[in-house]
PyMOL Python script that loads the backbone (N, CA, C, O; Angstrom):
from pymol import cmd

cmd.read_pdbstr("""\
ATOM      1  N   MET A   1       0.833  -1.128  -0.010  1.00  0.00           N
ATOM      2  CA  MET A   1       0.003  -0.022   0.006  1.00  0.00           C
ATOM      3  C   MET A   1       0.845   1.280   0.014  1.00  0.00           C
ATOM      4  O   MET A   1       0.303   2.365   0.228  1.00  0.00           O
ATOM      5  N   ASN A   2       2.129   1.169  -0.213  1.00  0.00           N
ATOM      6  CA  ASN A   2       2.957   2.316  -0.278  1.00  0.00           C
ATOM      7  C   ASN A   2       2.559   3.314  -1.361  1.00  0.00           C
ATOM      8  O   ASN A   2       2.852   4.505  -1.252  1.00  0.00           O
ATOM      9  N   ASN A   3       1.892   2.826  -2.405  1.00  0.00           N
ATOM     10  CA  ASN A   3       1.517   3.675  -3.453  1.00  0.00           C
ATOM     11  C   ASN A   3       0.410   4.690  -3.062  1.00  0.00           C
ATOM     12  O   ASN A   3       0.089   5.602  -3.824  1.00  0.00           O
ATOM     13  N   LEU A   4      -0.147   4.505  -1.875  1.00  0.00           N
ATOM     14  CA  LEU A   4      -1.220   5.387  -1.463  1.00  0.00           C
ATOM     15  C   LEU A   4      -0.645   6.729  -0.815  1.00  0.00           C
ATOM     16  O   LEU A   4      -1.358   7.723  -0.672  1.00  0.00           O
ATOM     17  N   SER A   5       0.557   6.689  -0.474  1.00  0.00           N
ATOM     18  CA  SER A   5       1.104   7.913   0.089  1.00  0.00           C
ATOM     19  C   SER A   5       1.466   8.977  -0.985  1.00  0.00           C
ATOM     20  O   SER A   5       1.810   8.645  -2.120  1.00  0.00           O
ATOM     21  N   GLY A   6       1.380  10.179  -0.607  1.00  0.00           N
ATOM     22  CA  GLY A   6       1.801  11.300  -1.510  1.00  0.00           C
ATOM     23  C   GLY A   6       0.584  11.928  -2.264  1.00  0.00           C
ATOM     24  O   GLY A   6       0.765  12.859  -3.048  1.00  0.00           O
ATOM     25  N   TYR A   7      -0.539  11.461  -2.043  1.00  0.00           N
ATOM     26  CA  TYR A   7      -1.749  12.097  -2.721  1.00  0.00           C
ATOM     27  C   TYR A   7      -2.157  13.308  -1.984  1.00  0.00           C
ATOM     28  O   TYR A   7      -2.207  13.298  -0.754  1.00  0.00           O
ATOM     29  N   SER A   8      -2.460  14.379  -2.700  1.00  0.00           N
ATOM     30  CA  SER A   8      -2.990  15.539  -2.057  1.00  0.00           C
ATOM     31  C   SER A   8      -4.536  15.472  -2.298  1.00  0.00           C
ATOM     32  O   SER A   8      -5.013  14.628  -3.058  1.00  0.00           O
ATOM     33  N   TYR A   9      -5.258  16.333  -1.667  1.00  0.00           N
ATOM     34  CA  TYR A   9      -6.704  16.428  -1.949  1.00  0.00           C
ATOM     35  C   TYR A   9      -6.930  16.677  -3.385  1.00  0.00           C
ATOM     36  O   TYR A   9      -7.783  16.043  -4.005  1.00  0.00           O
ATOM     37  N   PHE A  10      -6.181  17.594  -3.941  1.00  0.00           N
ATOM     38  CA  PHE A  10      -6.390  17.965  -5.394  1.00  0.00           C
ATOM     39  C   PHE A  10      -6.097  16.743  -6.354  1.00  0.00           C
ATOM     40  O   PHE A  10      -6.893  16.488  -7.258  1.00  0.00           O
ATOM     41  N   THR A  11      -5.001  16.017  -6.169  1.00  0.00           N
ATOM     42  CA  THR A  11      -4.714  14.909  -7.019  1.00  0.00           C
ATOM     43  C   THR A  11      -5.650  13.740  -6.799  1.00  0.00           C
ATOM     44  O   THR A  11      -5.973  13.032  -7.753  1.00  0.00           O
ATOM     45  N   ALA A  12      -6.099  13.512  -5.572  1.00  0.00           N
ATOM     46  CA  ALA A  12      -7.064  12.464  -5.338  1.00  0.00           C
ATOM     47  C   ALA A  12      -8.474  12.717  -5.948  1.00  0.00           C
ATOM     48  O   ALA A  12      -9.104  11.820  -6.507  1.00  0.00           O
ATOM     49  N   THR A  13      -8.923  13.966  -5.813  1.00  0.00           N
ATOM     50  CA  THR A  13     -10.188  14.313  -6.408  1.00  0.00           C
ATOM     51  C   THR A  13     -10.092  14.431  -7.883  1.00  0.00           C
ATOM     52  O   THR A  13     -11.082  14.160  -8.564  1.00  0.00           O
ATOM     53  N   ALA A  14      -9.015  14.802  -8.415  1.00  0.00           N
ATOM     54  CA  ALA A  14      -8.858  14.856  -9.872  1.00  0.00           C
ATOM     55  C   ALA A  14      -8.863  13.469 -10.438  1.00  0.00           C
ATOM     56  O   ALA A  14      -9.417  13.256 -11.517  1.00  0.00           O
ATOM     57  N   LYS A  15      -8.285  12.537  -9.777  1.00  0.00           N
ATOM     58  CA  LYS A  15      -8.284  11.130 -10.203  1.00  0.00           C
ATOM     59  C   LYS A  15      -9.752  10.539 -10.138  1.00  0.00           C
ATOM     60  O   LYS A  15     -10.195   9.810 -11.026  1.00  0.00           O
ATOM     61  N   LEU A  16     -10.446  10.901  -9.048  1.00  0.00           N
ATOM     62  CA  LEU A  16     -11.829  10.449  -8.894  1.00  0.00           C
ATOM     63  C   LEU A  16     -12.760  11.014 -10.061  1.00  0.00           C
ATOM     64  O   LEU A  16     -13.658  10.339 -10.565  1.00  0.00           O
ATOM     65  N   ILE A  17     -12.467  12.272 -10.423  1.00  0.00           N
ATOM     66  CA  ILE A  17     -13.231  12.880 -11.531  1.00  0.00           C
ATOM     67  C   ILE A  17     -12.906  12.115 -12.797  1.00  0.00           C
ATOM     68  O   ILE A  17     -13.795  11.713 -13.548  1.00  0.00           O
ATOM     69  N   PHE A  18     -11.619  11.923 -13.019  1.00  0.00           N
ATOM     70  CA  PHE A  18     -11.158  11.099 -14.260  1.00  0.00           C
ATOM     71  C   PHE A  18     -11.843   9.740 -14.272  1.00  0.00           C
ATOM     72  O   PHE A  18     -12.162   9.226 -15.344  1.00  0.00           O
ATOM     73  N   MET A  19     -12.084   9.128 -13.068  1.00  0.00           N
ATOM     74  CA  MET A  19     -12.744   7.885 -13.057  1.00  0.00           C
ATOM     75  C   MET A  19     -14.262   7.943 -13.170  1.00  0.00           C
ATOM     76  O   MET A  19     -14.920   6.904 -13.221  1.00  0.00           O
ATOM     77  N   GLY A  20     -14.801   9.105 -13.209  1.00  0.00           N
ATOM     78  CA  GLY A  20     -16.233   9.289 -13.406  1.00  0.00           C
ATOM     79  C   GLY A  20     -17.032   9.716 -12.202  1.00  0.00           C
ATOM     80  O   GLY A  20     -18.239   9.936 -12.303  1.00  0.00           O
ATOM     81  N   PHE A  21     -16.384   9.838 -11.072  1.00  0.00           N
ATOM     82  CA  PHE A  21     -17.117  10.276  -9.873  1.00  0.00           C
ATOM     83  C   PHE A  21     -17.461  11.764 -10.093  1.00  0.00           C
ATOM     84  O   PHE A  21     -16.794  12.495 -10.825  1.00  0.00           O
ATOM     85  N   LYS A  22     -18.582  12.168  -9.384  1.00  0.00           N
ATOM     86  CA  LYS A  22     -19.123  13.455  -9.559  1.00  0.00           C
ATOM     87  C   LYS A  22     -19.147  14.237  -8.229  1.00  0.00           C
ATOM     88  O   LYS A  22     -19.481  13.682  -7.183  1.00  0.00           O
ATOM     89  N   PHE A  23     -18.799  15.494  -8.285  1.00  0.00           N
ATOM     90  CA  PHE A  23     -18.899  16.377  -7.094  1.00  0.00           C
ATOM     91  C   PHE A  23     -20.456  16.665  -7.040  1.00  0.00           C
ATOM     92  O   PHE A  23     -21.093  16.929  -8.060  1.00  0.00           O
ATOM     93  N   HIS A  24     -20.992  16.601  -5.852  1.00  0.00           N
ATOM     94  CA  HIS A  24     -22.375  16.835  -5.602  1.00  0.00           C
ATOM     95  C   HIS A  24     -22.639  18.189  -4.906  1.00  0.00           C
ATOM     96  O   HIS A  24     -23.425  18.985  -5.420  1.00  0.00           O
ATOM     97  N   SER A  25     -22.022  18.461  -3.782  1.00  0.00           N
ATOM     98  CA  SER A  25     -22.221  19.732  -3.144  1.00  0.00           C
ATOM     99  C   SER A  25     -21.205  19.963  -2.013  1.00  0.00           C
ATOM    100  O   SER A  25     -20.521  19.031  -1.588  1.00  0.00           O
ATOM    101  N   GLU A  26     -21.116  21.177  -1.544  1.00  0.00           N
ATOM    102  CA  GLU A  26     -20.268  21.489  -0.518  1.00  0.00           C
ATOM    103  C   GLU A  26     -21.053  21.584   0.818  1.00  0.00           C
ATOM    104  O   GLU A  26     -22.057  22.291   0.904  1.00  0.00           O
ATOM    105  N   ILE A  27     -20.601  20.895   1.801  1.00  0.00           N
ATOM    106  CA  ILE A  27     -21.409  20.917   3.074  1.00  0.00           C
ATOM    107  C   ILE A  27     -20.985  22.127   3.916  1.00  0.00           C
ATOM    108  O   ILE A  27     -21.813  22.834   4.491  1.00  0.00           O
ATOM    109  N   ASP A  28     -19.711  22.330   3.964  1.00  0.00           N
ATOM    110  CA  ASP A  28     -19.167  23.610   4.571  1.00  0.00           C
ATOM    111  C   ASP A  28     -17.852  23.884   3.909  1.00  0.00           C
ATOM    112  O   ASP A  28     -17.529  23.247   2.906  1.00  0.00           O
ATOM    113  N   ASN A  29     -17.109  24.768   4.409  1.00  0.00           N
ATOM    114  CA  ASN A  29     -15.820  25.172   3.723  1.00  0.00           C
ATOM    115  C   ASN A  29     -14.779  24.006   3.701  1.00  0.00           C
ATOM    116  O   ASN A  29     -13.796  24.095   2.965  1.00  0.00           O
ATOM    117  N   ASN A  30     -14.972  22.952   4.470  1.00  0.00           N
ATOM    118  CA  ASN A  30     -13.937  21.901   4.581  1.00  0.00           C
ATOM    119  C   ASN A  30     -14.469  20.561   4.083  1.00  0.00           C
ATOM    120  O   ASN A  30     -13.676  19.629   3.951  1.00  0.00           O
ATOM    121  N   ILE A  31     -15.736  20.409   3.805  1.00  0.00           N
ATOM    122  CA  ILE A  31     -16.256  19.091   3.460  1.00  0.00           C
ATOM    123  C   ILE A  31     -17.041  19.126   2.215  1.00  0.00           C
ATOM    124  O   ILE A  31     -17.860  20.028   2.039  1.00  0.00           O
ATOM    125  N   GLU A  32     -16.842  18.183   1.319  1.00  0.00           N
ATOM    126  CA  GLU A  32     -17.641  18.081   0.074  1.00  0.00           C
ATOM    127  C   GLU A  32     -18.340  16.834   0.018  1.00  0.00           C
ATOM    128  O   GLU A  32     -17.859  15.861   0.599  1.00  0.00           O
ATOM    129  N   LYS A  33     -19.472  16.740  -0.644  1.00  0.00           N
ATOM    130  CA  LYS A  33     -20.260  15.500  -0.945  1.00  0.00           C
ATOM    131  C   LYS A  33     -19.995  15.120  -2.345  1.00  0.00           C
ATOM    132  O   LYS A  33     -20.129  15.958  -3.238  1.00  0.00           O
ATOM    133  N   TRP A  34     -19.624  13.899  -2.596  1.00  0.00           N
ATOM    134  CA  TRP A  34     -19.400  13.352  -3.908  1.00  0.00           C
ATOM    135  C   TRP A  34     -20.351  12.170  -4.175  1.00  0.00           C
ATOM    136  O   TRP A  34     -20.933  11.619  -3.241  1.00  0.00           O
ATOM    137  N   ILE A  35     -20.502  11.791  -5.433  1.00  0.00           N
ATOM    138  CA  ILE A  35     -21.337  10.678  -5.806  1.00  0.00           C
ATOM    139  C   ILE A  35     -20.623   9.652  -6.639  1.00  0.00           C
ATOM    140  O   ILE A  35     -19.928   9.992  -7.596  1.00  0.00           O
ATOM    141  N   ASN A  36     -20.793   8.350  -6.269  1.00  0.00           N
ATOM    142  CA  ASN A  36     -20.282   7.247  -7.074  1.00  0.00           C
ATOM    143  C   ASN A  36     -21.279   7.017  -8.209  1.00  0.00           C
ATOM    144  O   ASN A  36     -22.434   6.664  -7.967  1.00  0.00           O
ATOM    145  N   PRO A  37     -20.818   7.221  -9.469  1.00  0.00           N
ATOM    146  CA  PRO A  37     -21.789   7.117 -10.579  1.00  0.00           C
ATOM    147  C   PRO A  37     -22.428   5.779 -10.860  1.00  0.00           C
ATOM    148  O   PRO A  37     -23.486   5.672 -11.481  1.00  0.00           O
ATOM    149  N   VAL A  38     -21.759   4.796 -10.391  1.00  0.00           N
ATOM    150  CA  VAL A  38     -22.213   3.365 -10.553  1.00  0.00           C
ATOM    151  C   VAL A  38     -23.278   2.981  -9.597  1.00  0.00           C
ATOM    152  O   VAL A  38     -24.317   2.437  -9.970  1.00  0.00           O
ATOM    153  N   THR A  39     -23.005   3.279  -8.312  1.00  0.00           N
ATOM    154  CA  THR A  39     -23.912   2.942  -7.261  1.00  0.00           C
ATOM    155  C   THR A  39     -24.831   4.028  -6.806  1.00  0.00           C
ATOM    156  O   THR A  39     -25.788   3.767  -6.077  1.00  0.00           O
ATOM    157  N   ASN A  40     -24.555   5.293  -7.233  1.00  0.00           N
ATOM    158  CA  ASN A  40     -25.281   6.452  -6.799  1.00  0.00           C
ATOM    159  C   ASN A  40     -25.147   6.744  -5.297  1.00  0.00           C
ATOM    160  O   ASN A  40     -25.884   7.544  -4.721  1.00  0.00           O
ATOM    161  N   LYS A  41     -24.160   6.050  -4.690  1.00  0.00           N
ATOM    162  CA  LYS A  41     -23.854   6.299  -3.259  1.00  0.00           C
ATOM    163  C   LYS A  41     -23.091   7.666  -3.057  1.00  0.00           C
ATOM    164  O   LYS A  41     -22.127   7.994  -3.750  1.00  0.00           O
ATOM    165  N   LYS A  42     -23.581   8.372  -2.112  1.00  0.00           N
ATOM    166  CA  LYS A  42     -22.880   9.646  -1.771  1.00  0.00           C
ATOM    167  C   LYS A  42     -21.843   9.470  -0.707  1.00  0.00           C
ATOM    168  O   LYS A  42     -22.034   8.656   0.196  1.00  0.00           O
ATOM    169  N   PHE A  43     -20.790  10.169  -0.765  1.00  0.00           N
ATOM    170  CA  PHE A  43     -19.750  10.060   0.265  1.00  0.00           C
ATOM    171  C   PHE A  43     -19.087  11.444   0.501  1.00  0.00           C
ATOM    172  O   PHE A  43     -19.214  12.351  -0.321  1.00  0.00           O
ATOM    173  N   LEU A  44     -18.407  11.572   1.596  1.00  0.00           N
ATOM    174  CA  LEU A  44     -17.812  12.837   1.965  1.00  0.00           C
ATOM    175  C   LEU A  44     -16.291  12.786   1.820  1.00  0.00           C
ATOM    176  O   LEU A  44     -15.634  11.766   2.029  1.00  0.00           O
ATOM    177  N   ILE A  45     -15.780  13.965   1.445  1.00  0.00           N
ATOM    178  CA  ILE A  45     -14.366  14.181   1.345  1.00  0.00           C
ATOM    179  C   ILE A  45     -14.042  15.449   2.059  1.00  0.00           C
ATOM    180  O   ILE A  45     -14.615  16.495   1.754  1.00  0.00           O
ATOM    181  N   LYS A  46     -13.106  15.390   3.036  1.00  0.00           N
ATOM    182  CA  LYS A  46     -12.571  16.544   3.703  1.00  0.00           C
ATOM    183  C   LYS A  46     -11.546  17.196   2.896  1.00  0.00           C
ATOM    184  O   LYS A  46     -10.588  16.548   2.475  1.00  0.00           O
ATOM    185  N   LYS A  47     -11.697  18.488   2.646  1.00  0.00           N
ATOM    186  CA  LYS A  47     -10.690  19.287   1.926  1.00  0.00           C
ATOM    187  C   LYS A  47      -9.417  19.356   2.738  1.00  0.00           C
ATOM    188  O   LYS A  47      -9.475  19.365   3.967  1.00  0.00           O
ATOM    189  N   SER A  48      -8.262  19.405   2.082  1.00  0.00           N
ATOM    190  CA  SER A  48      -7.032  19.499   2.699  1.00  0.00           C
ATOM    191  C   SER A  48      -6.077  20.216   1.837  1.00  0.00           C
ATOM    192  O   SER A  48      -6.131  20.087   0.614  1.00  0.00           O
ATOM    193  N   THR A  49      -5.151  21.013   2.451  1.00  0.00           N
ATOM    194  CA  THR A  49      -4.138  21.774   1.672  1.00  0.00           C
ATOM    195  C   THR A  49      -2.880  21.013   1.566  1.00  0.00           C
ATOM    196  O   THR A  49      -2.066  21.323   0.696  1.00  0.00           O
ATOM    197  N   GLY A  50      -2.648  19.995   2.422  1.00  0.00           N
ATOM    198  CA  GLY A  50      -1.452  19.184   2.335  1.00  0.00           C
ATOM    199  C   GLY A  50      -1.720  17.838   1.788  1.00  0.00           C
ATOM    200  O   GLY A  50      -2.747  17.584   1.159  1.00  0.00           O
ATOM    201  N   LYS A  51      -0.767  16.960   2.036  1.00  0.00           N
ATOM    202  CA  LYS A  51      -0.938  15.541   1.619  1.00  0.00           C
ATOM    203  C   LYS A  51      -1.915  14.807   2.498  1.00  0.00           C
ATOM    204  O   LYS A  51      -1.990  15.044   3.704  1.00  0.00           O
ATOM    205  N   LEU A  52      -2.666  13.910   1.881  1.00  0.00           N
ATOM    206  CA  LEU A  52      -3.601  13.073   2.614  1.00  0.00           C
ATOM    207  C   LEU A  52      -2.813  11.915   3.200  1.00  0.00           C
ATOM    208  O   LEU A  52      -1.921  11.376   2.545  1.00  0.00           O
ATOM    209  N   SER A  53      -3.130  11.533   4.409  1.00  0.00           N
ATOM    210  CA  SER A  53      -2.495  10.342   5.028  1.00  0.00           C
ATOM    211  C   SER A  53      -3.104   9.096   4.323  1.00  0.00           C
ATOM    212  O   SER A  53      -4.173   9.146   3.714  1.00  0.00           O
ATOM    213  N   LYS A  54      -2.354   7.985   4.449  1.00  0.00           N
ATOM    214  CA  LYS A  54      -2.969   6.715   3.902  1.00  0.00           C
ATOM    215  C   LYS A  54      -4.303   6.410   4.427  1.00  0.00           C
ATOM    216  O   LYS A  54      -5.186   5.989   3.679  1.00  0.00           O
ATOM    217  N   ASP A  55      -4.504   6.616   5.768  1.00  0.00           N
ATOM    218  CA  ASP A  55      -5.778   6.347   6.380  1.00  0.00           C
ATOM    219  C   ASP A  55      -6.869   7.255   5.813  1.00  0.00           C
ATOM    220  O   ASP A  55      -7.987   6.805   5.563  1.00  0.00           O
ATOM    221  N   GLU A  56      -6.544   8.532   5.610  1.00  0.00           N
ATOM    222  CA  GLU A  56      -7.563   9.456   4.973  1.00  0.00           C
ATOM    223  C   GLU A  56      -7.984   8.993   3.609  1.00  0.00           C
ATOM    224  O   GLU A  56      -9.167   8.944   3.273  1.00  0.00           O
ATOM    225  N   LEU A  57      -6.932   8.637   2.793  1.00  0.00           N
ATOM    226  CA  LEU A  57      -7.205   8.166   1.394  1.00  0.00           C
ATOM    227  C   LEU A  57      -8.010   6.877   1.421  1.00  0.00           C
ATOM    228  O   LEU A  57      -8.975   6.741   0.669  1.00  0.00           O
ATOM    229  N   LEU A  58      -7.632   5.928   2.272  1.00  0.00           N
ATOM    230  CA  LEU A  58      -8.333   4.628   2.383  1.00  0.00           C
ATOM    231  C   LEU A  58      -9.756   4.875   2.799  1.00  0.00           C
ATOM    232  O   LEU A  58     -10.657   4.179   2.330  1.00  0.00           O
ATOM    233  N   ASP A  59     -10.000   5.859   3.680  1.00  0.00           N
ATOM    234  CA  ASP A  59     -11.375   6.122   4.118  1.00  0.00           C
ATOM    235  C   ASP A  59     -12.189   6.625   2.960  1.00  0.00           C
ATOM    236  O   ASP A  59     -13.349   6.248   2.791  1.00  0.00           O
ATOM    237  N   ILE A  60     -11.572   7.497   2.143  1.00  0.00           N
ATOM    238  CA  ILE A  60     -12.298   8.086   0.998  1.00  0.00           C
ATOM    239  C   ILE A  60     -12.625   6.939   0.029  1.00  0.00           C
ATOM    240  O   ILE A  60     -13.746   6.866  -0.475  1.00  0.00           O
ATOM    241  N   LEU A  61     -11.697   6.076  -0.229  1.00  0.00           N
ATOM    242  CA  LEU A  61     -11.881   4.993  -1.191  1.00  0.00           C
ATOM    243  C   LEU A  61     -12.922   4.003  -0.680  1.00  0.00           C
ATOM    244  O   LEU A  61     -13.727   3.511  -1.470  1.00  0.00           O
ATOM    245  N   LYS A  62     -12.931   3.690   0.635  1.00  0.00           N
ATOM    246  CA  LYS A  62     -13.926   2.816   1.216  1.00  0.00           C
ATOM    247  C   LYS A  62     -15.325   3.432   1.066  1.00  0.00           C
ATOM    248  O   LYS A  62     -16.258   2.734   0.667  1.00  0.00           O
ATOM    249  N   GLN A  63     -15.484   4.704   1.372  1.00  0.00           N
ATOM    250  CA  GLN A  63     -16.764   5.375   1.306  1.00  0.00           C
ATOM    251  C   GLN A  63     -17.229   5.422  -0.198  1.00  0.00           C
ATOM    252  O   GLN A  63     -18.427   5.331  -0.463  1.00  0.00           O
ATOM    253  N   ALA A  64     -16.310   5.560  -1.149  1.00  0.00           N
ATOM    254  CA  ALA A  64     -16.608   5.619  -2.598  1.00  0.00           C
ATOM    255  C   ALA A  64     -16.826   4.235  -3.213  1.00  0.00           C
ATOM    256  O   ALA A  64     -17.172   4.140  -4.390  1.00  0.00           O
ATOM    257  N   ASP A  65     -16.630   3.159  -2.439  1.00  0.00           N
ATOM    258  CA  ASP A  65     -16.826   1.754  -2.959  1.00  0.00           C
ATOM    259  C   ASP A  65     -15.806   1.494  -3.983  1.00  0.00           C
ATOM    260  O   ASP A  65     -16.136   0.904  -5.012  1.00  0.00           O
ATOM    261  N   ILE A  66     -14.539   1.900  -3.787  1.00  0.00           N
ATOM    262  CA  ILE A  66     -13.524   1.583  -4.817  1.00  0.00           C
ATOM    263  C   ILE A  66     -12.288   1.020  -4.086  1.00  0.00           C
ATOM    264  O   ILE A  66     -11.923   1.518  -3.021  1.00  0.00           O
ATOM    265  N   GLY A  67     -11.669   0.024  -4.634  1.00  0.00           N
ATOM    266  CA  GLY A  67     -10.484  -0.568  -4.013  1.00  0.00           C
ATOM    267  C   GLY A  67      -9.245   0.314  -4.291  1.00  0.00           C
ATOM    268  O   GLY A  67      -9.211   1.114  -5.225  1.00  0.00           O
ATOM    269  N   PHE A  68      -8.229   0.117  -3.420  1.00  0.00           N
ATOM    270  CA  PHE A  68      -7.033   0.971  -3.615  1.00  0.00           C
ATOM    271  C   PHE A  68      -6.323   0.550  -4.864  1.00  0.00           C
ATOM    272  O   PHE A  68      -5.734   1.389  -5.547  1.00  0.00           O
ATOM    273  N   GLU A  69      -6.356  -0.717  -5.189  1.00  0.00           N
ATOM    274  CA  GLU A  69      -5.649  -1.221  -6.402  1.00  0.00           C
ATOM    275  C   GLU A  69      -6.313  -0.603  -7.650  1.00  0.00           C
ATOM    276  O   GLU A  69      -5.635  -0.142  -8.568  1.00  0.00           O
ATOM    277  N   GLU A  70      -7.638  -0.609  -7.653  1.00  0.00           N
ATOM    278  CA  GLU A  70      -8.308   0.029  -8.843  1.00  0.00           C
ATOM    279  C   GLU A  70      -7.971   1.520  -8.937  1.00  0.00           C
ATOM    280  O   GLU A  70      -7.742   2.052 -10.023  1.00  0.00           O
ATOM    281  N   PHE A  71      -7.946   2.189  -7.764  1.00  0.00           N
ATOM    282  CA  PHE A  71      -7.639   3.624  -7.752  1.00  0.00           C
ATOM    283  C   PHE A  71      -6.210   3.857  -8.241  1.00  0.00           C
ATOM    284  O   PHE A  71      -5.981   4.760  -9.045  1.00  0.00           O
ATOM    285  N   ILE A  72      -5.286   3.094  -7.791  1.00  0.00           N
ATOM    286  CA  ILE A  72      -3.874   3.271  -8.140  1.00  0.00           C
ATOM    287  C   ILE A  72      -3.609   2.997  -9.618  1.00  0.00           C
ATOM    288  O   ILE A  72      -2.879   3.720 -10.295  1.00  0.00           O
ATOM    289  N   ASN A  73      -4.250   1.898 -10.094  1.00  0.00           N
ATOM    290  CA  ASN A  73      -4.009   1.456 -11.461  1.00  0.00           C
ATOM    291  C   ASN A  73      -4.893   2.087 -12.549  1.00  0.00           C
ATOM    292  O   ASN A  73      -4.737   1.778 -13.731  1.00  0.00           O
ATOM    293  N   TYR A  74      -5.813   2.964 -12.152  1.00  0.00           N
ATOM    294  CA  TYR A  74      -6.701   3.570 -13.140  1.00  0.00           C
ATOM    295  C   TYR A  74      -5.923   4.614 -13.915  1.00  0.00           C
ATOM    296  O   TYR A  74      -6.474   5.259 -14.807  1.00  0.00           O
TER     297      TYR A  74
END
""", "prot")
cmd.dss("prot")
cmd.show_as("cartoon", "prot")
cmd.util.cbc("prot")
cmd.orient("prot")
């Protein structure tokens, strides 16, 4: 899982957009709601100016119903 380190909020969300995920709404200045286009499931992403920790990224991927291998290899 070393490949999960080094992602920023911007690069992680850009990759999700590339994969077809959609921004839904902003809950407040620090939290966004996104949608998985396949399952229609909504999930939250906390905005960050620095690098995301592995745990933060894994939490996003879990909420989005996507595996880390699929995310890394997409």
